C-alpha positions, 0 to 999 in steps of 0.5 A: 500500500502506498503512503499518503503524503499530507505534507504541505510544501511550505510553512502552513502559517505562511500558506494560509496567512500570506496576506501579510507578506510584503507588497501583497496588499499594495493595491487593494479594492480601496486603492483600486477605487481611489485610482479609478476615481482619480483617473476619471477626475483627471479625464473629466477636467482635461476634457473641459476645454474641448467641451467649451470649444465644441459648445462655442462652435455649436452655438455659432453655427446657428445663425452664422451667415456664410458666403452666399452660394449660387444654387441655380438660375430662377428660369432653370427651376420649374414650379415643383422642381428641386435642385440638389446642392452643397451648403455650407461646405462641400460635404453638406448635401442640401436640396432646394425646392420651388413651391410657387412662382416666388417661394423657395425652400431649402433644407439640408437633406440628411434625415435627422433620424440616422442621416440617410438622404432625404428626397423630394417626391413632387407627386406626393408633395413630401420629402421622404427618407427611404431608410425608415419611411420618414416624411417631412413637411416641405413647407416647414421641414418638420417630420410628419411620419416615421422615426425622425423627431427633429425638423430638417435644418433649414437653409435660408435662400435669397433671390437676386438678379434672376438667381437663387442663393443660399445664405445661411443655415437657420438654427432649429429652435425647440 
């Protein structure tokens, strides 16, 4: 029969109470939480200047007037017709719609739900986002159906010397 070896390879006292060894409790739960809170505080304080800059930039976007951009000649747009253009930058898609002889509306044509393109459907008299069946009122840009909850950003236009110009992006006010 084989002999059973019940010997512990090192001192039992050291084995069961090793919590008192040097450097064993250098970072316990309390120390870890202090480090975590400290790191979060440093991150929060260091991001404040960037938040301030972002808020300042967003506040100035509202009624900011840009260099007037010619969209199209009045004669080239039929009543009920639409023209796509880019405003205020080359990355911002927009759409101009001629509603009557002297009435034009323009909006940034990225849906306020998930930024899908919005299209003018003349036959239905609505602006439609095909991604989630969102619909917008052409007169106001406010959503009439689907998931969008905010209106399309309006672009103010001006007719001058037989042409339509984009002037500024109108701020959305709740």
